[in-house]
Each structure stands twice: as structure tokens, then as C-alpha cells.
C-alpha positions in Angstrom: -4.0 -53.7 39.5 -5.8 -52.5 36.3 -7.5 -49.2 36.2 -10.3 -48.1 33.8 -10.5 -43.9 33.4 -13.7 -42.9 32.3 -13.6 -39.2 30.7 -16.8 -37.9 30.1 -15.6 -35.4 27.4 -18.0 -32.9 26.7 -20.7 -34.6 29.0 -21.5 -31.5 31.1 -23.0 -30.0 28.0 -25.1 -27.0 28.3 -28.8 -26.6 29.6 -31.5 -27.0 27.1 -35.0 -25.6 27.3 -36.8 -28.7 26.2 -35.0 -30.5 28.9 -36.7 -28.4 31.7 -33.2 -26.3 31.4 -31.2 -29.2 32.5 -28.3 -30.5 30.8 -28.2 -33.6 28.7 -26.4 -35.4 31.0 -28.6 -34.4 34.3 -31.6 -35.3 32.4 -30.3 -38.9 31.0 -31.0 -42.3 32.9 -27.6 -43.5 33.9 -27.9 -46.6 35.7 -24.8 -48.0 34.4 -22.8 -45.0 35.3 -24.5 -44.8 38.5 -22.9 -48.1 39.2 -19.8 -47.5 38.3 -19.3 -44.6 40.6 -21.2 -46.6 43.4 -18.4 -49.6 43.2 -15.4 -47.3 42.0 -13.8 -44.3 43.4 -14.9 -41.0 42.0 -13.4 -37.5 42.2 -12.9 -34.3 40.5 -9.8 -33.1 38.8 -8.8 -30.2 36.2 -8.1 -31.6 33.2 -7.2 -28.4 31.5 -4.2 -26.5 32.9 -4.8 -23.0 33.6 -4.5 -20.8 30.3 -4.6 -23.8 27.8 -7.6 -23.9 25.3 -10.4 -26.7 26.3 -10.1 -30.0 24.4 -10.2 -33.4 24.6 -6.7 -33.6 23.3 -5.4 -31.5 26.2 -7.8 -33.0 28.8 -6.4 -36.8 27.3 -2.7 -35.6 28.1 -3.3 -34.3 31.1 -5.1 -37.3 32.6 -2.1 -39.8 31.5 0.0 -37.3 33.2 1.8 -35.5 30.5 2.4 -31.9 31.2 0.4 -30.6 28.3 1.7 -27.2 28.9 5.2 -28.1 27.6 4.1 -30.8 25.3 1.1 -29.5 23.4 1.7 -28.5 19.8 -2.0 -29.2 18.7 -4.4 -31.9 17.8 -2.7 -32.6 14.6 0.1 -34.5 15.8 -1.8 -36.9 17.9 -4.3 -37.5 15.1 -1.3 -38.3 12.8 0.3 -40.8 14.9 -3.2 -42.5 15.7 -3.4 -43.3 12.2 0.4 -44.3 11.7 1.9 -41.3 10.0 5.6 -41.0 10.7 6.5 -37.2 11.3 10.1 -36.1 11.1 11.0 -33.2 13.2 10.5 -30.7 10.5 7.1 -31.8 9.7 3.7 -30.0 10.4 0.9 -32.0 10.5 -3.0 -30.2 10.2 -6.0 -32.0 11.2 -8.5 -32.2 8.1 -12.2 -32.5 8.3 -14.3 -33.5 5.9 -17.0 -31.2 6.0 -20.5 -30.1 4.9 -21.2 -26.6 3.5 -24.6 -24.9 2.9 -26.4 -21.5 2.7 -28.4 -19.6 4.9 -29.5 -16.2 3.9 -27.0 -16.3 0.8 -24.0 -16.9 3.4 -22.2 -20.1 2.8 -22.2 -21.8 6.4 -20.7 -24.6 8.0 -23.5 -27.0 8.4 -21.3 -30.1 9.6 -18.0 -30.5 11.1 -18.1 -34.7 10.4 -18.9 -34.6 6.9 -22.5 -35.9 7.3 -21.2 -38.8 9.2 -19.4 -40.1 6.1 -18.0 -43.4 6.2 -14.1 -44.2 6.1 -14.3 -45.9 2.9 -16.0 -43.1 1.4 -14.0 -40.5 3.1 -11.0 -42.7 1.9 -11.6 -42.4 -1.6 -12.0 -38.5 -1.7 -8.8 -38.2 0.5 -6.7 -40.4 -1.9 -8.5 -38.1 -4.9 -7.5 -34.8 -2.9 -3.9 -36.4 -2.4 -3.5 -37.2 -6.2 -4.7 -33.8 -7.3 -3.2 -31.5 -4.8 -0.3 -33.9 -3.1 3.3 -33.4 -3.7 6.6 -34.1 -2.4 6.0 -31.4 0.1 2.3 -31.6 1.1 0.6 -35.2 1.0 -3.2 -36.0 2.6 -3.3 -39.0 4.4 -6.7 -40.7 5.0 -7.8 -41.4 8.6 -11.4 -42.4 9.9 -14.6 -41.4 8.9 -14.1 -37.4 8.7 -10.9 -37.1 10.3 -7.8 -36.9 8.1 -4.4 -35.3 8.1 -2.4 -33.1 5.6 1.5 -33.4 6.3 3.9 -30.2 5.2 7.3 -31.4 4.8 9.7 -28.8 6.0 6.3 -26.7 7.1 6.3 -23.4 8.8 5.5 -23.3 12.5 2.7 -21.2 14.0 0.0 -21.3 11.4 -2.9 -20.9 13.5 -6.1 -22.4 11.9 -9.9 -22.4 13.4 -11.5 -26.3 14.0 -14.6 -26.6 12.0 -16.5 -27.5 15.0 -15.9 -24.2 16.2 -18.1 -22.8 13.5 -20.8 -25.1 13.3 -23.9 -22.7 11.8 -21.4 -19.7 11.2 -20.6 -18.1 8.0 -17.4 -19.2 6.8 -16.6 -15.9 4.8 -14.8 -14.6 7.8 -12.6 -17.5 7.9 -11.5 -17.5 4.4 -8.2 -16.3 3.2 -8.3 -12.8 1.8 -5.6 -10.8 -0.2 -4.2 -9.3 3.1 -4.5 -12.7 4.9 -7.2 -14.6 7.0 -9.4 -12.3 8.8 -9.7 -14.7 11.7 -6.6 -16.6 12.7 -8.2 -17.9 16.4 -7.6 -21.5 17.0 
């Protein structure tokens, strides 16, 4: 028997005033989803184990039967595997987004975490140039798809905590930049 798992990542969203305080999903016209629900089996499941951060990566691991509490080390190794980057046990992978920065009230701000919807070819050229300029035997940048790429740190340090760009869209990036005493915000 074959199964299709439809995981509505982010579909619940938040109520929007312009939609009569409904969520986009509540306001959406969904005849095909409605038909799938009618003809299939539906239910609810908690896809994020207690105490873990919410994210599609954790949810996907859980849905596929993996114990994310014991196996999950971050989004980056999954991203690396998806684009065919071989990782050694001592490698540390980082997800690298191409982003758009702007200025609001004189503050550098994260305008768009997706690089302005950059094409894969444009992004590949940027990442290859970045690797030519900054890459080494220790650090290597790998092009991925659109704005999503990887940096692999050979024999890297574990426990480095970073802030995903999508978590700070519209906010000043100053508090997330390293200072002489270290990062001012180290939340993930």
C-alpha cells in the first residue's frame, strides 16, 4: 500500500485583520484539500516533541518515525544531505541563507531571509565567489537551491548557537552581530 503524507508546514499561521481575523488557511478556498480529507483518513498528531523548538525539520523527522529528541542536531546536516555534501563525523555544517538587508530608521534590518527570491543560478555564482574568496581546507561553502546553502567547517567546534534569518525578518541585525565580548544574542 502506498501512502501520501500531507504535512501542512506553517499552514495554521496567525489571524489577519484584513481577513476578518481569520488565518489564511481559514479564509482560503480549499476544494482539493477538502476532497483529500473526505476521501482519505485524517487526524491530528503532535509533530514537535515536548521541549523541542518548532520547525519543519523537527516535524519531518518525527513524521517519518525518527526520534528527533535523540537524532536532531539542527537543520544544517539535513540541508547538507539534501544537496549531496559528504560530511565526516568531525564536520560541523551550517545553513547559509543569502538575505536582503535594508535600513529602517538608520538601523540595518533583515528585510528578506530568502535573498529576494534569488534564482539558483545567481545564488550559485555568489556562493562560488564566496568560496573562492573565503573558503579553505577548513571552511568550504557549497551552493544549494535558491537562497539556501551550506558552509562546512572541517574539525569544527560543536555547540555554536546561531539565529536563523527567518526569525529576525523586519528586525535590526545589530543585536545579532558579534561584538568584542561575543554575540549579544545567542538564541537559536
